[in-house]
Backbone as CSV, one residue per row, in Angstrom:
resi,resn,N_x,N_y,N_z,CA_x,CA_y,CA_z,C_x,C_y,C_z
1,MET,55.847,2.695,-4.484,55.421,3.808,-5.310,54.526,3.139,-6.503
2,MET,53.475,3.943,-6.760,52.399,3.299,-7.795,53.114,3.247,-9.029
3,LYS,52.944,2.292,-9.985,53.344,2.301,-11.316,52.260,2.851,-12.192
4,ARG,52.646,3.610,-13.155,51.646,4.313,-13.891,51.578,3.742,-15.309
5,ILE,50.337,3.521,-15.913,50.135,2.836,-17.204,49.351,3.972,-17.990
6,LEU,49.819,4.312,-19.141,49.164,5.073,-20.170,48.424,4.251,-21.121
7,LEU,47.038,4.010,-21.113,46.198,3.333,-21.950,45.877,4.262,-23.252
8,CYS,46.283,3.877,-24.497,46.150,4.844,-25.385,45.885,4.184,-26.745
9,ALA,45.301,5.034,-27.785,45.092,4.647,-28.997,44.770,5.788,-29.822
10,PRO,44.968,5.766,-31.218,44.405,6.621,-32.099,42.809,6.231,-32.084
11,LEU,41.890,7.202,-32.322,40.545,6.903,-32.159,39.754,7.367,-33.429
12,ARG,39.343,6.364,-34.165,38.427,6.552,-35.297,37.426,5.472,-35.286
13,ARG,36.304,5.530,-34.847,35.320,4.530,-34.815,33.880,4.998,-34.757
14,ASP,32.897,4.124,-35.180,31.523,4.411,-35.060,31.305,4.577,-33.522
15,PRO,30.486,5.576,-33.136,30.318,5.873,-31.786,29.777,4.653,-31.047
16,LYS,28.860,3.858,-31.571,28.249,2.735,-30.864,29.363,1.614,-30.700
17,ILE,30.350,1.455,-31.520,31.416,0.536,-31.229,32.368,1.067,-30.130
18,PHE,32.611,2.394,-30.253,33.354,3.049,-29.138,32.911,2.882,-27.821
19,ASP,31.402,3.123,-27.764,30.768,2.807,-26.595,30.897,1.476,-25.876
20,GLU,30.936,0.399,-26.808,31.235,-0.917,-26.436,32.648,-1.077,-25.788
21,TYR,33.436,-0.462,-26.627,34.914,-0.591,-26.208,35.073,0.172,-24.761
22,GLN,34.511,1.265,-24.538,34.578,2.038,-23.291,33.863,1.194,-22.173
23,ASP,32.895,0.503,-22.448,32.026,-0.238,-21.406,33.131,-1.416,-20.964
24,ALA,33.783,-1.975,-21.904,34.760,-3.214,-21.478,35.806,-2.494,-20.573
25,LEU,36.414,-1.373,-21.074,37.388,-0.721,-20.273,37.070,-0.376,-18.890
26,ASP,35.747,-0.055,-18.760,35.307,0.352,-17.380,35.269,-0.923,-16.485
27,GLU,35.213,-2.100,-17.008,35.210,-3.127,-16.169,36.592,-3.885,-16.018
28,LEU,37.506,-3.164,-16.605,38.810,-3.696,-16.469,39.586,-3.755,-15.078
29,ILE,39.962,-4.860,-14.603,40.548,-4.877,-13.441,41.970,-4.334,-13.285
30,ILE,42.299,-3.403,-12.613,43.571,-2.711,-12.407,44.198,-3.313,-11.221
31,PRO,45.226,-4.117,-11.341,45.940,-4.745,-10.193,46.426,-3.660,-9.195
32,GLU,46.442,-4.047,-7.893,46.883,-3.166,-6.855,48.294,-2.731,-7.278
33,GLY,48.523,-1.524,-6.920,49.840,-0.909,-7.136,50.112,-0.298,-8.450
34,PHE,48.938,-0.247,-9.187,49.025,0.357,-10.649,47.865,1.374,-10.748
35,THR,48.168,2.402,-11.640,47.173,3.329,-11.986,47.062,3.428,-13.535
36,VAL,45.828,3.683,-13.997,45.634,3.749,-15.497,45.166,5.037,-15.911
37,ASP,45.745,5.820,-16.905,45.134,7.022,-17.473,44.861,6.617,-18.913
38,ARG,43.873,7.252,-19.476,43.450,7.086,-20.876,43.815,8.233,-21.761
39,PHE,44.414,7.944,-22.912,44.869,9.020,-23.825,44.426,8.627,-25.198
40,TYR,43.645,9.477,-25.862,43.156,9.096,-27.253,43.623,10.165,-28.225
41,VAL,44.102,9.884,-29.310,44.425,10.770,-30.448,43.161,10.692,-31.473
42,VAL,42.307,11.732,-31.245,41.032,11.630,-32.218,41.375,11.895,-33.614
43,ASN,41.082,10.804,-34.510,41.510,10.842,-35.886,40.468,11.106,-36.766
44,ASP,40.223,12.401,-37.052,39.196,12.856,-38.117,37.796,12.325,-37.733
45,CYS,37.407,12.385,-36.419,36.054,11.804,-36.098,35.353,12.635,-35.159
46,PRO,35.184,13.908,-35.337,34.635,14.689,-34.249,33.250,14.196,-33.609
47,GLU,32.595,13.374,-34.424,31.221,12.952,-33.754,31.531,11.983,-32.787
48,VAL,32.703,11.364,-32.497,32.901,10.507,-31.367,33.334,11.225,-29.991
49,ILE,33.758,12.534,-30.247,34.248,13.262,-29.150,33.227,13.236,-27.965
50,PRO,31.797,13.513,-28.201,30.988,13.628,-27.128,30.887,12.287,-26.307
51,HIS,31.207,11.225,-26.975,31.022,9.799,-26.306,32.317,9.491,-25.424
52,ILE,33.395,10.256,-25.530,34.577,9.975,-24.755,34.313,10.169,-23.304
53,ARG,34.642,9.260,-22.464,34.465,9.426,-20.949,35.720,8.681,-20.207
54,ASP,35.957,9.401,-19.048,37.139,8.990,-18.293,38.381,9.124,-18.952
55,ALA,38.607,10.075,-19.893,39.916,10.152,-20.589,40.630,11.373,-19.986
56,ALA,41.903,11.013,-19.547,42.605,12.101,-18.827,43.197,13.017,-19.886
57,TYR,43.403,12.552,-21.173,43.966,13.434,-22.131,43.367,13.153,-23.486
58,ILE,43.217,14.168,-24.271,42.608,13.926,-25.631,43.312,14.902,-26.648
59,VAL,43.780,14.374,-27.625,44.411,15.248,-28.885,43.562,15.077,-30.031
60,HIS,43.257,16.114,-30.666,42.281,16.087,-31.818,43.086,16.302,-33.032
61,ASP,43.256,15.171,-33.891,44.000,15.320,-35.143,42.915,15.269,-36.200
62,SER,42.784,16.420,-37.028,41.832,16.663,-37.938,42.158,16.316,-39.323
63,ALA,43.366,15.903,-39.636,43.776,15.562,-41.047,43.031,14.332,-41.449
64,PRO,42.214,14.392,-42.642,41.499,13.121,-43.087,42.468,12.037,-43.573
65,ASP,41.897,10.853,-43.385,42.580,9.732,-43.919,41.630,8.980,-44.810
66,GLU,42.040,7.827,-45.574,41.335,7.225,-46.530,40.905,5.807,-46.199
67,ILE,41.063,5.365,-44.938,40.724,3.987,-44.646,39.413,3.720,-44.865
68,GLN,39.041,2.571,-45.447,37.645,1.986,-45.562,37.617,0.848,-44.394
69,VAL,36.823,1.327,-43.377,36.926,0.344,-42.123,36.401,-1.059,-42.481
70,GLN,35.136,-1.132,-43.040,34.700,-2.469,-43.221,35.486,-3.375,-44.091
71,GLU,36.008,-2.839,-45.129,36.935,-3.662,-45.964,38.321,-3.800,-45.418
72,HIS,38.618,-2.989,-44.300,40.030,-3.100,-43.839,40.958,-2.724,-44.857
73,VAL,40.741,-1.836,-45.764,41.705,-1.330,-46.771,42.568,-0.254,-46.245
74,TRP,43.801,-0.473,-46.343,44.657,0.568,-45.703,45.677,1.110,-46.881
75,PRO,45.389,2.234,-47.524,46.277,2.694,-48.538,47.582,3.249,-47.766
76,GLY,48.665,3.276,-48.644,49.894,3.820,-48.151,49.851,5.068,-47.238
77,SER,49.075,5.985,-47.684,49.013,7.214,-47.070,48.472,7.055,-45.491
78,THR,47.491,6.227,-45.331,46.976,6.009,-44.008,47.980,5.239,-43.151
79,VAL,48.875,4.217,-43.653,49.913,3.645,-43.036,50.796,4.619,-42.241
80,TRP,51.264,5.597,-43.306,52.204,6.554,-42.864,51.625,7.466,-41.735
81,LYS,50.382,7.720,-41.876,49.699,8.587,-40.803,49.534,7.799,-39.538
82,MET,49.226,6.558,-39.566,49.032,5.749,-38.310,50.499,5.504,-37.683
83,THR,51.650,5.621,-38.391,52.886,5.573,-37.641,53.076,6.929,-36.879
84,GLN,52.555,7.955,-37.405,52.822,9.276,-36.686,51.776,9.299,-35.455
85,LEU,50.548,8.759,-35.664,49.670,8.920,-34.466,49.990,7.921,-33.348
86,ARG,50.549,6.767,-33.733,50.952,5.802,-32.596,52.292,6.287,-32.012
87,ASN,53.219,6.918,-32.768,54.255,7.489,-32.193,54.048,8.683,-31.278
88,MET,52.893,9.314,-31.549,52.502,10.470,-30.728,52.137,9.978,-29.301
89,THR,51.397,8.823,-29.289,51.077,8.223,-27.977,52.318,7.824,-27.164
90,ILE,53.260,7.316,-27.914,54.552,6.882,-27.180,55.282,8.113,-26.649
91,GLN,55.301,9.179,-27.399,55.986,10.374,-26.937,55.268,10.942,-25.723
92,PHE,53.924,10.934,-25.794,53.095,11.364,-24.598,53.407,10.520,-23.430
93,MET,53.573,9.269,-23.585,53.924,8.326,-22.493,55.189,8.697,-21.826
94,LEU,56.260,8.838,-22.739,57.475,9.220,-22.139,57.649,10.546,-21.531
95,ALA,57.059,11.521,-22.254,57.107,12.844,-21.493,56.219,12.994,-20.214
96,GLY,55.220,12.085,-20.035,54.398,12.063,-18.885,55.043,11.213,-17.784
97,GLY,56.063,10.605,-17.926,56.785,9.811,-16.914,56.095,8.416,-16.604
98,TYR,55.399,7.974,-17.529,54.684,6.589,-17.389,55.557,5.516,-17.303
99,ASP,55.160,4.431,-16.660,56.132,3.161,-16.607,55.677,2.181,-17.676
100,TYR,54.464,2.274,-18.189,53.989,1.252,-19.154,53.131,2.052,-20.246
101,TRP,53.259,1.556,-21.483,52.392,1.932,-22.597,51.514,0.883,-22.877
102,PHE,50.211,1.080,-22.835,49.304,0.129,-23.108,48.306,0.532,-24.243
103,SER,48.559,-0.060,-25.498,47.959,0.300,-26.667,46.858,-0.618,-26.884
104,VAL,45.580,-0.096,-26.839,44.302,-0.850,-26.997,43.520,-0.239,-28.124
105,ASP,43.431,-0.728,-29.236,42.825,-0.008,-30.379,41.209,0.030,-30.085
106,THR,40.641,1.079,-30.521,39.315,1.455,-30.047,38.081,0.611,-30.782
107,ASP,38.477,-0.402,-31.310,37.409,-1.405,-31.723,37.737,-2.832,-31.034
108,GLU,38.294,-2.833,-29.943,38.663,-4.190,-29.269,38.017,-4.117,-27.950
109,ILE,37.318,-5.393,-27.663,36.631,-5.632,-26.417,37.453,-6.349,-25.532
110,LEU,38.015,-5.792,-24.445,38.858,-6.554,-23.549,38.113,-7.398,-22.547
111,ASN,38.661,-8.532,-22.182,38.286,-9.277,-21.111,38.608,-8.498,-19.819
112,ARG,37.919,-8.462,-18.698,38.234,-7.763,-17.534,39.471,-8.141,-16.805
113,HIS,39.981,-9.295,-17.138,41.242,-9.817,-16.514,42.499,-9.551,-17.385
114,THR,42.282,-8.941,-18.584,43.325,-8.805,-19.491,44.743,-8.231,-18.889
115,LEU,44.431,-7.058,-18.199,45.682,-6.415,-17.646,46.358,-7.169,-16.480
116,GLU,45.616,-7.925,-15.841,46.257,-8.658,-14.756,47.212,-9.787,-15.429
117,TRP,46.726,-10.444,-16.524,47.588,-11.436,-17.104,48.693,-10.795,-17.759
118,LEU,48.578,-9.665,-18.512,49.694,-8.927,-19.186,50.750,-8.560,-18.152
119,LEU,50.289,-7.960,-16.958,51.294,-7.526,-16.052,52.107,-8.775,-15.478
120,ALA,51.268,-9.793,-15.167,51.928,-10.951,-14.572,52.955,-11.747,-15.373
121,ALA,52.789,-11.456,-16.638,53.763,-12.084,-17.647,55.141,-11.418,-17.401
122,ASN,55.246,-10.303,-17.060,56.411,-9.483,-16.681,57.370,-9.548,-17.952
123,LYS,56.866,-9.227,-18.978,57.746,-9.197,-20.275,57.941,-7.711,-20.647
124,ASP,58.979,-7.326,-21.341,59.064,-6.054,-21.975,58.038,-5.722,-22.919
125,ILE,57.611,-6.712,-23.761,56.491,-6.379,-24.821,55.752,-7.643,-24.724
126,VAL,54.386,-7.433,-24.440,53.525,-8.685,-24.485,52.144,-8.071,-24.876
127,GLY,51.574,-8.836,-25.717,50.217,-8.510,-26.169,49.167,-9.576,-25.797
128,GLU,47.903,-9.362,-25.955,46.738,-10.153,-25.703,46.199,-10.529,-27.169
129,ILE,45.962,-11.823,-27.299,45.410,-12.299,-28.644,44.036,-11.897,-28.794
130,LEU,43.648,-11.361,-29.977,42.353,-11.240,-30.376,41.996,-11.940,-31.759
131,TRP,40.684,-12.342,-31.825,40.197,-13.056,-32.978,39.231,-12.227,-33.630
132,THR,39.418,-12.308,-35.035,38.421,-11.606,-35.967,37.775,-12.570,-36.845
133,ASP,36.390,-12.595,-36.831,35.720,-13.443,-37.701,35.685,-12.847,-39.160
134,GLY,36.554,-13.103,-39.912,36.726,-12.452,-41.279,35.849,-13.243,-42.276
135,PRO,35.717,-12.720,-43.474,34.876,-13.277,-44.533,35.443,-14.676,-45.062
136,ASP,36.820,-14.929,-44.820,37.378,-16.132,-45.271,37.755,-16.975,-44.030
137,GLY,37.234,-16.766,-42.965,37.396,-17.509,-41.711,38.116,-16.673,-40.671
138,PRO,38.414,-17.209,-39.522,38.992,-16.429,-38.425,40.530,-16.018,-38.624
139,TRP,40.904,-14.879,-38.059,42.414,-14.565,-38.173,42.631,-13.866,-36.825
140,CYS,43.934,-13.761,-36.500,44.217,-13.185,-35.259,45.415,-12.138,-35.414
141,ASN,45.749,-11.518,-34.350,46.631,-10.331,-34.309,48.076,-10.606,-34.136
142,CYS,48.503,-11.848,-34.229,49.895,-12.114,-34.098,50.374,-13.156,-35.188
143,TRP,51.677,-13.186,-35.292,52.104,-14.079,-36.306,53.682,-14.430,-35.922
144,MET,54.256,-15.273,-36.720,55.591,-15.874,-36.422,56.730,-15.194,-37.369
145,TYR,56.369,-15.042,-38.550,57.472,-14.604,-39.458,56.927,-13.755,-40.548
146,ASP,57.851,-12.907,-41.065,57.522,-12.124,-42.269,56.317,-11.173,-42.079
147,ASP,55.432,-11.246,-43.113,54.332,-10.282,-43.153,52.976,-10.962,-42.466
148,GLY,53.153,-12.231,-41.969,51.939,-12.603,-41.285,51.949,-14.219,-41.267
149,ASP,53.081,-14.806,-41.539,53.108,-16.379,-41.492,52.928,-16.863,-40.042
150,THR,51.868,-17.524,-39.674,51.586,-18.035,-38.404,52.239,-19.317,-38.175
151,ASP,52.886,-19.929,-39.115,53.573,-21.232,-38.984,52.582,-22.336,-38.420
152,LYS,51.447,-22.235,-38.745,50.345,-23.236,-38.262,50.329,-23.230,-36.806
153,ARG,50.295,-22.095,-36.078,50.296,-22.100,-34.635,48.851,-21.879,-34.107
154,TRP,47.885,-21.589,-35.006,46.561,-21.127,-34.618,45.995,-21.892,-33.559
155,GLY,45.988,-23.271,-33.812,45.340,-24.233,-32.858,46.157,-24.152,-31.548
156,THR,47.406,-23.913,-31.458,48.137,-23.757,-30.235,47.706,-22.543,-29.441
157,TRP,47.487,-21.377,-30.293,47.261,-20.172,-29.618,45.728,-20.215,-29.058
158,LEU,44.922,-21.038,-29.474,43.652,-21.264,-28.811,43.764,-21.818,-27.431
159,GLU,44.887,-22.339,-27.075,45.027,-22.876,-25.696,45.707,-21.766,-24.848
160,PRO,45.085,-21.620,-23.671,45.541,-20.523,-22.704,46.969,-20.727,-22.506
161,GLY,47.756,-19.760,-22.569,49.249,-19.676,-22.273,49.802,-18.432,-22.679
162,LEU,51.187,-18.478,-22.636,52.056,-17.375,-23.057,53.069,-17.823,-24.077
163,TYR,53.063,-17.182,-25.259,53.844,-17.696,-26.425,54.720,-16.683,-26.874
164,GLN,55.984,-17.054,-27.317,56.792,-16.125,-28.081,56.353,-15.970,-29.485
165,VAL,56.306,-14.912,-30.000,55.853,-14.807,-31.369,56.835,-13.707,-32.099
166,GLY,56.605,-13.672,-33.516,57.510,-12.880,-34.265,56.945,-11.521,-34.444
167,GLY,55.584,-11.368,-34.152,55.003,-9.997,-34.379,53.505,-9.980,-33.953
168,MET,53.179,-8.809,-33.631,51.701,-8.667,-33.247,51.321,-7.284,-33.275
169,GLY,50.127,-7.066,-33.289,49.514,-5.563,-33.252,48.189,-5.394,-32.510
170,GLY,47.852,-4.114,-32.412,46.556,-3.826,-31.903,46.253,-3.747,-30.387
171,LEU,46.980,-4.697,-29.601,46.759,-4.782,-28.209,48.017,-5.206,-27.531
172,ILE,48.797,-4.132,-27.086,50.280,-4.377,-26.548,50.453,-3.598,-25.254
173,LEU,51.013,-4.244,-24.322,51.580,-3.778,-23.119,53.181,-3.675,-23.212
174,ALA,53.708,-2.562,-23.089,55.213,-2.490,-23.217,55.782,-1.526,-22.158
175,LYS,56.880,-2.129,-21.596,57.530,-1.294,-20.563,58.186,0.037,-21.188
176,ARG,58.520,0.921,-20.218,59.122,2.181,-20.765,60.560,2.058,-21.422
177,ARG,61.157,1.029,-20.873,62.596,0.857,-21.432,62.603,0.486,-22.865
178,VAL,61.449,-0.064,-23.363,61.478,-0.408,-24.855,61.628,0.834,-25.620
179,PHE,60.812,1.880,-25.229,60.969,3.188,-26.035,62.102,4.006,-25.713
180,GLU,62.579,3.874,-24.525,63.988,4.557,-24.226,65.042,3.979,-25.058
181,ALA,64.761,2.750,-25.608,65.883,2.095,-26.557,65.737,2.450,-27.855
182,GLY,64.618,3.276,-28.208,64.465,3.859,-29.449,63.398,3.145,-30.381
183,VAL,62.734,2.051,-29.802,61.690,1.314,-30.490,60.520,2.292,-30.755
184,GLY,59.877,2.087,-32.001,58.624,2.913,-32.145,57.981,2.496,-33.474
185,TYR,57.178,3.323,-34.015,56.414,2.849,-35.125,56.914,3.588,-36.457
186,ALA,57.947,4.301,-36.415,58.337,5.107,-37.525,58.526,4.045,-38.755
187,ALA,58.132,4.384,-39.939,58.374,3.681,-41.079,59.894,3.175,-41.264
188,ILE,60.005,2.056,-41.851,61.386,1.752,-42.180,61.671,2.026,-43.721
189,PRO,62.547,2.981,-43.976,62.532,3.526,-45.308,62.781,2.546,-46.342
190,ASN,63.521,1.505,-46.181,63.843,0.610,-47.348,62.899,-0.652,-47.216
191,ILE,61.745,-0.611,-46.581,60.716,-1.471,-46.594,59.371,-0.849,-46.986
192,ARG,58.891,-1.161,-48.163,57.732,-0.568,-48.636,56.519,-1.590,-48.896
193,LYS,56.833,-2.623,-49.680,55.804,-3.605,-49.909,55.855,-4.949,-49.225
194,ALA,57.246,-5.204,-48.810,57.439,-6.595,-48.179,56.634,-6.744,-46.917
195,LEU,56.390,-5.599,-46.064,55.718,-5.698,-44.928,54.595,-4.676,-44.978
196,ARG,53.383,-5.063,-44.498,52.251,-4.173,-44.550,51.829,-3.722,-43.261
197,GLY,51.793,-2.309,-43.039,51.301,-1.746,-41.854,52.332,-1.461,-40.666
198,GLU,51.987,-0.428,-39.966,52.896,0.080,-38.946,53.347,-0.941,-37.958
199,ASP,52.420,-1.931,-37.556,52.618,-2.866,-36.589,53.992,-3.667,-36.965
200,ARG,54.163,-3.967,-38.269,55.342,-4.570,-38.802,56.509,-3.842,-38.381
201,PHE,56.462,-2.574,-38.614,57.698,-1.621,-38.360,58.031,-1.719,-36.945
202,PHE,56.983,-1.721,-36.037,57.129,-1.712,-34.528,57.851,-3.009,-34.278
203,CYS,57.357,-4.146,-34.752,57.984,-5.508,-34.374,59.261,-5.562,-34.864
204,VAL,59.607,-5.253,-36.102,60.842,-5.336,-36.682,62.014,-4.561,-35.897
205,ARG,61.580,-3.237,-35.520,62.361,-2.519,-34.729,62.645,-2.971,-33.324
206,ALA,61.607,-3.578,-32.810,61.786,-4.206,-31.254,62.672,-5.486,-31.445
207,ALA,62.545,-6.359,-32.471,63.484,-7.441,-32.479,65.017,-7.033,-32.745
208,CYS,65.074,-6.068,-33.552,66.509,-5.624,-33.967,67.001,-4.892,-32.582
209,ALA,66.255,-4.286,-31.833,66.710,-3.732,-30.504,67.073,-4.755,-29.403
210,GLY,66.713,-6.017,-29.823,66.898,-7.135,-28.770,65.805,-7.570,-27.925
211,PHE,64.550,-7.103,-28.230,63.487,-7.367,-27.440,62.690,-8.542,-27.970
212,ASP,62.296,-9.591,-27.077,61.445,-10.522,-27.610,59.866,-10.050,-27.471
213,LEU,59.135,-10.716,-28.309,57.784,-10.332,-28.331,56.939,-11.532,-27.856
214,TRP,55.801,-11.356,-27.113,55.046,-12.399,-26.398,53.678,-12.131,-26.672
215,ILE,52.913,-13.126,-26.873,51.458,-13.124,-26.920,50.840,-14.020,-25.715
216,ASP,49.941,-13.312,-24.937,49.182,-14.039,-23.971,47.904,-14.471,-24.589
217,THR,47.305,-15.708,-24.141,46.105,-16.136,-24.783,44.982,-16.652,-23.718
218,HIS,45.275,-16.069,-22.523,44.321,-16.388,-21.364,42.929,-15.629,-21.595
219,CYS,43.183,-14.459,-22.090,41.921,-13.565,-22.169,41.675,-12.966,-23.507
220,PRO,41.357,-13.743,-24.553,41.113,-13.312,-25.948,40.295,-12.094,-25.995
221,ALA,40.593,-11.154,-26.762,39.772,-10.010,-27.007,39.042,-10.173,-28.260
222,ILE,37.989,-9.203,-28.455,37.133,-9.457,-29.700,37.319,-8.104,-30.444
223,HIS,37.448,-8.366,-31.664,37.666,-7.248,-32.694,36.442,-6.709,-33.437
224,LEU,35.988,-5.706,-33.096,34.747,-5.109,-33.777,35.064,-4.133,-34.795
225,PHE,35.790,-4.658,-35.954,36.291,-3.596,-36.954,35.222,-3.265,-37.983
226,GLY,33.974,-3.841,-37.801,32.910,-3.460,-38.763,31.491,-3.654,-38.259
227,GLU,30.641,-3.268,-39.063,29.217,-3.379,-38.625,28.679,-4.765,-38.397
228,ARG,29.217,-5.745,-39.338,28.768,-7.026,-39.158,29.321,-7.626,-37.777
229,GLU,30.602,-7.319,-37.482,31.183,-7.807,-36.305,30.508,-7.293,-35.147
230,TYR,30.122,-5.964,-35.160,29.394,-5.360,-34.114,28.033,-5.964,-33.862
231,LYS,27.351,-6.327,-34.930,26.026,-6.937,-34.695,26.280,-8.456,-34.084
232,ASP,27.357,-9.052,-34.562,27.562,-10.503,-34.183,27.922,-10.336,-32.653
233,TYR,28.662,-9.339,-32.135,29.003,-9.203,-30.848,27.769,-8.889,-29.997
234,ILE,26.883,-7.999,-30.434,25.683,-7.740,-29.633,24.852,-8.987,-29.390
235,LYS,24.771,-9.811,-30.521,24.012,-11.015,-30.493,24.749,-12.065,-29.448
236,MET,26.023,-12.052,-29.649,26.800,-13.051,-28.803,26.698,-12.619,-27.335
237,LYS,26.508,-11.232,-27.062,26.414,-10.867,-25.550,25.039,-11.281,-25.184
238,ALA,24.051,-11.209,-26.012,22.709,-11.596,-25.608,22.543,-13.051,-25.349
239,GLU,23.427,-13.699,-26.108,23.259,-15.215,-26.029,24.219,-15.838,-24.930
240,GLY,25.120,-14.945,-24.545,26.201,-15.444,-23.567,27.141,-16.438,-24.212
241,THR,27.336,-16.303,-25.579,28.360,-17.206,-26.265,29.749,-16.796,-25.926
242,GLN,30.590,-17.739,-25.768,32.045,-17.490,-25.611,32.783,-17.235,-27.173
243,HIS,33.542,-16.149,-27.201,34.081,-15.844,-28.411,35.111,-16.959,-28.870
244,ALA,35.800,-17.518,-27.971,36.857,-18.526,-28.268,36.122,-19.802,-29.004
245,GLU,34.986,-20.093,-28.472,34.128,-21.061,-29.242,33.815,-20.911,-30.629
246,ARG,33.600,-19.621,-30.961,33.285,-19.288,-32.308,34.242,-19.500,-33.354
247,VAL,35.633,-19.314,-32.784,36.671,-19.435,-33.849,37.381,-20.721,-33.756
248,GLN,37.051,-21.648,-32.655,37.901,-22.810,-32.479,37.846,-23.715,-33.780
249,GLU,36.653,-24.001,-34.415,36.589,-24.817,-35.637,37.214,-24.191,-36.764
250,GLY,37.117,-22.925,-36.982,37.833,-22.198,-38.081,39.232,-22.308,-38.074
251,ALA,39.789,-21.964,-36.766,41.214,-22.054,-36.651,41.956,-23.455,-36.914
252,ALA,41.174,-24.456,-36.344,41.583,-25.828,-36.610,41.721,-26.074,-38.167
253,ASP,40.596,-25.615,-38.888,40.611,-25.856,-40.338,41.772,-25.083,-41.000
254,HIS,42.104,-23.872,-40.503,43.236,-23.161,-40.990,44.502,-23.992,-40.814
255,ASP,44.810,-24.424,-39.698,46.038,-25.456,-39.452,45.990,-26.586,-40.360
256,ARG,44.932,-27.227,-40.666,44.912,-28.221,-41.550,45.037,-27.912,-42.989
257,GLY,44.999,-26.551,-43.336,45.115,-26.187,-44.657,43.794,-26.193,-45.388
258,VAL,42.656,-26.329,-44.712,41.365,-26.525,-45.377,40.940,-25.163,-45.989
């Protein structure tokens, strides 16, 4: 019997960034025995709707939010909204009888082999690493402790492998049983400032439910969260530059405390 995967995300992006995202998804290798449907929750960005292609399901959420994309500023109201939108994708996956929930934020460029590696890991919850060239140096989407402590693992995570982590966000494959156990993105009422963002709530709930979290680093994704990153990516594509090479030196400096 075919295993069914729901690829999903809240959608709010510049159309040109979303086009690059979809181009990468179109190249994604789907292993034999699996099918993939796409589901987007359109988050107050009707201008992107004409660009959507090959999506089996679309939900339009029109309530505005306050996120400033380029600065990556997330006020509390946006965090609470994101918990609702992400939980909407989980509810849709469960109601639709899917075997896997594959959350891929719509500003991430996947390597075509990503799904092969994530499925081969055979973990309840596994993510793919992505690197962002931030203004203060590179950073990634996983951590070991608390609100983002990497425990100086950046250099290690640049090496292809599968590593247990304390938390991650943005690019996650999870089995159905994770959500049947009650894991989700709902805010934790007595945590307000100690942890930032809905991904932390998900990871804390998963750990408390007894699930380990893993990050694969064989196929690093690229994070196009702003105009500068988009332009760098287009230039990188033209030059044929490998993304991992761009962050290698910066990650090593981070581990040395530079």
